[in-house]
C-alpha positions, 0 to 999 in steps of 0.5 A: 581797383575797377577799370571805371575808376574816376582817375584820369591817368592809369589806375595805381598798380595793385597787381601783386602789390607787396603791401597788400594783406593777402600778398596779391591785392586782388581776387587771385587767391579766391581760387583754391590752389588745388582747383584746376583752371578753366579751359582757355577762352576760344581762339578767335579773330574778333572783327572790327564790326563786333564791338559790344553795344551792351557796355558803356564806353567812355574816353578821356585824354592822357597826356604823356610828355606832350603826346596825347592819346585817348584812354577808353573806360569800361566797367569790369563788372558790366563786362565780366560780372566781377568787382574789385578784381584785377585778374581771375586766372583762366577767366580774366587777365586784367585787360580792362585796366590801364596798367602803368607799363602801357604808358611807360612803353608808349613813352619809350617808343616815342623816345626811340623814334625821336632819337632815331633808334626806331622807325615804325613806318611800313612795319608789321606790329603785334601787341600782345596782351593789348588791353587798351592797346595804346602802344599799338595805337601809337604804332598805327599813328606813326605809319605802321603797315599793319598793327595786330592787337592780341588779348586773352579775352575776346570781350576785352577786344569787343568792349575796350580795344576796338572802340579805343583804337577807333576813337584814337584813329578818328581823333588823329584824322580830325586833328591832322586831316590825314589818312590812317592806312594801317591794317588793323586786326584783333585776335583773342586766345591763350599764349599757347594757341596764339600762333594758330590765328596770328597771320604773320607767324613763322611756318612750321617744318612742313611749311604750313601753320595748322592748315592756314596759309603761311604769310611769306613775310615770316614774322612781325617786325616789332612785338610790343608787350606791356605787363605781360610777364607777371605770372611765372608759370606762363613765361616759357609759353609767352617766350615760345610765342615770341620766337614763333612770331618775330621776324628774323633777323631784324625783328625787335621786341619791346617789353614794359613790366615791373622788375618783380611781381611780388607773390607770383614770381614773375617780372621783367628780370625773370623773363629776361633770364629765360631769354638769356639762358636760351641765347637766341635773343639779346636783351638791353635795358632801355628805360627804368622808372622809379616814381615811388608809386610802385616797385621799379618798372623797366622797359627792355628791348630784345633782338636776334643775336 
């Protein structure tokens, strides 16, 4: 389903839907199995000023248990020339679509704050695979010191993430007459290269990070991820990235995802098994969603043992 659907909420989750005739529910199988993937897109920081002016951007409100955020809408066809595709390996990783897990994660963060289990005030936050960036936007509005948004595609950041962040922050300023002081930055890369450009990454053994000055803060306090664990082949790389980025010993990861993604073997349980086998981080299930619209969705919290 294209990202410019007329639905006011998140589009129904079609990624690797077990009910689809192909087993995937998207154009994933259009790529022959023996055809090598194209090289990953450039590893770059996208400036807030680099918003695309060639793509129509609209917003609509989404209410989540009394919390209202704005959802941006752009056309996948306008941005990538793709129709009816949620994902094209090596080219587009679904960042223009609002997946259910993103809303699950925002609701969980809000619940964790209300119960006193989480404070975002003054924290360094990284949202991996951000797309619309709603979890990161929530962190911005709740007092985070810095929020860095990361996605596979720079086009997603330029056409959707940056405009959506700006729209939500502007709405918050107008509604509360307040001042959002979070440092907001945007980065695009494959999981395997993200550590080369993200500012708050742990230093290598020689004390340097690919020629860049290492931030002595050593890591992000909170890492947010929604629907990033669908492809089993990328899970080890994603987990390595998390360990390179997470502040020790008090850093926390929140992961929202389907329990299983049928067809490609990924899912929250497969990812958690990697975490538990490694033994560095501990995992606990924070929320489970069984609303009948898709298979079971979960939100997990990871922290150092």
